[in-house]
C-alpha positions in Angstrom: 77.3 -40.4 106.2 77.2 -43.5 103.9 79.7 -45.2 103.9 79.7 -46.1 100.4 80.2 -42.2 99.4 83.4 -40.8 98.7 85.3 -38.2 100.2 85.3 -35.7 97.8 85.0 -31.6 97.7 81.1 -32.1 96.8 77.9 -31.2 98.4 76.4 -34.6 97.0 76.7 -38.1 98.5 78.4 -40.1 95.6 77.8 -43.8 96.0 80.2 -45.0 93.1 79.2 -45.7 89.5 75.8 -46.8 87.6 75.0 -47.8 84.6 72.7 -45.2 82.3 69.6 -47.0 81.5 69.2 -45.3 78.2 72.5 -45.2 76.8 74.5 -48.1 78.8 77.0 -44.8 79.9 78.7 -45.4 83.0 77.6 -42.3 85.4 78.3 -41.1 88.7 75.8 -42.3 91.3 74.2 -39.6 93.1 71.0 -39.3 94.7 69.8 -37.0 91.9 71.2 -39.4 89.4 69.3 -42.1 90.7 65.9 -40.5 90.2 66.9 -39.3 86.8 67.2 -43.5 85.8 63.5 -44.0 87.7 62.5 -41.6 85.4 64.0 -42.9 82.1 62.6 -46.2 83.0 58.9 -44.9 84.0 59.1 -43.8 80.1 60.1 -46.8 79.0 58.5 -49.3 80.7 55.0 -47.3 81.5 54.6 -45.1 79.0 55.9 -47.2 76.1 58.6 -44.6 74.6 61.8 -46.8 73.2 65.2 -46.0 74.3 65.8 -44.6 71.4 63.1 -42.3 71.3 64.8 -40.9 74.5 67.7 -38.0 74.1 69.6 -37.3 78.0 72.1 -34.9 79.2 71.8 -31.5 77.1 72.9 -28.7 78.1 72.0 -24.8 77.3 75.0 -22.7 78.1 74.3 -18.5 78.4 76.5 -15.9 79.7 74.8 -12.9 81.2 76.0 -10.4 83.4 79.5 -12.0 83.9 76.9 -15.4 85.0 78.2 -17.8 82.9 75.4 -21.0 83.6 74.7 -24.4 81.9 71.1 -25.4 82.2 70.5 -29.0 81.9 67.5 -31.0 80.1 67.7 -34.1 81.7 65.9 -35.3 78.3 64.1 -34.6 75.0 62.2 -37.4 73.8 60.9 -37.4 69.7 57.8 -39.3 68.6 59.2 -40.8 65.4 61.7 -37.7 64.9 59.6 -35.0 65.7 60.4 -33.3 69.3 57.6 -33.6 71.6 58.9 -32.9 75.2 61.3 -32.0 77.1 62.1 -33.2 81.1 63.9 -31.4 83.8 64.3 -33.1 87.2 65.1 -31.2 90.2 64.5 -32.0 93.7 62.5 -30.3 95.9 58.9 -28.1 94.7 58.5 -28.4 91.0 56.6 -25.3 90.9 59.5 -22.6 90.8 60.7 -25.1 88.0 58.5 -24.2 85.9 59.3 -20.9 83.6 62.9 -22.1 83.3 61.3 -25.7 81.9 59.3 -23.1 79.5 62.3 -21.1 78.3 64.5 -24.4 78.2 61.9 -26.2 75.6 61.9 -22.7 73.7 65.5 -22.5 73.2 66.9 -26.0 73.4 66.5 -26.3 69.4 67.7 -23.7 67.2 64.7 -24.0 64.7 61.8 -25.5 66.5 60.1 -24.6 69.8 59.5 -27.9 71.4 55.8 -27.8 72.6 56.1 -30.0 76.1 57.7 -28.9 78.7 57.8 -31.3 82.1 58.9 -30.5 85.1 59.6 -33.2 87.9 61.2 -33.8 91.4 61.0 -37.7 90.8 57.5 -38.5 92.9 55.7 -35.4 91.4 55.6 -34.3 87.6 53.7 -31.0 86.3 53.3 -30.8 82.3 53.5 -27.6 80.4 52.3 -26.6 77.2 55.3 -24.0 75.9 53.2 -22.3 73.7 51.4 -20.1 76.4 53.0 -21.8 78.7 49.7 -23.3 80.5 49.5 -26.5 82.7 47.8 -29.2 80.8 48.6 -32.3 83.5 49.8 -33.3 86.8 51.6 -35.9 88.4 54.0 -38.8 87.0 50.8 -40.5 85.0 50.2 -37.2 83.1 54.1 -37.6 81.8 52.6 -37.9 77.6 53.1 -41.5 76.7 54.2 -42.9 73.1 50.5 -43.9 72.3 49.4 -40.3 72.9 51.8 -38.3 70.8 50.0 -38.3 67.5 47.2 -36.2 69.6 49.7 -33.9 71.5 51.1 -32.9 67.9 48.7 -32.4 66.3 47.1 -30.1 69.3 50.7 -29.1 70.2 52.9 -28.6 67.5 56.5 -27.9 67.3 56.7 -24.6 65.9 60.0 -22.0 64.9 60.1 -19.5 68.1 60.6 -16.0 67.2 63.9 -15.5 67.5 63.4 -11.6 68.9 62.0 -13.2 72.4 65.2 -15.9 71.9 67.2 -13.8 74.1 64.5 -13.1 77.0 64.4 -16.8 77.0 67.9 -17.4 77.4 68.1 -14.6 80.3 65.8 -16.3 82.2 67.4 -19.8 81.7 70.5 -17.7 83.1 68.8 -16.8 86.3 66.9 -19.1 87.2 69.5 -21.7 86.7 72.1 -20.0 88.4 73.3 -22.7 91.1 75.1 -21.1 94.4 75.8 -23.5 97.3 76.3 -23.0 100.9 80.0 -21.9 100.4 78.6 -19.1 98.1 80.3 -19.8 94.8 78.9 -21.8 91.8 78.0 -25.4 91.5 79.5 -28.2 91.5 82.9 -27.2 93.7 85.5 -26.8 92.1 87.1 -30.8 91.4 84.0 -31.9 92.1 83.3 -34.9 89.8 79.2 -35.1 89.7 77.8 -33.1 87.3 
């Protein structure tokens, strides 16, 4: 175990704290958070987004069948105030993360379906349009740049999402994002400082 990691009830190594690239906030330093920071840097340094275009750490709360779940949206990216895409990070396989990312993009905002959802493990990515749920790009460099945003918004405009379908999407998020750790309970473990 890394000597820098603290002895806390957690299933993540915690290295201390780091400064959030987008907001400057102090965050718990974990391997997952380091990947999130890498993604934010990539958006700004390689894809031309301004930090002010990126809103980090959004949440969608659901409660179905006694399961309270907090689904995370790592980044919401807007072009001139118009929501273009969400980015959800998760380690491991990204294929299994496609459907909940589409659901999150459909329900994150009350009034609009966000047109693009990106799932990434920090090393690979898939870009999905959220109207039909089709893959439109693969790989980190397929993540839309700010320069590509106007054409993407023309082709995939943010539109109202059918309120009758909203509960179904929330149920999908609840089912996919429920976390059960090695101890058989919900994660993070009680008393853990990471999120």
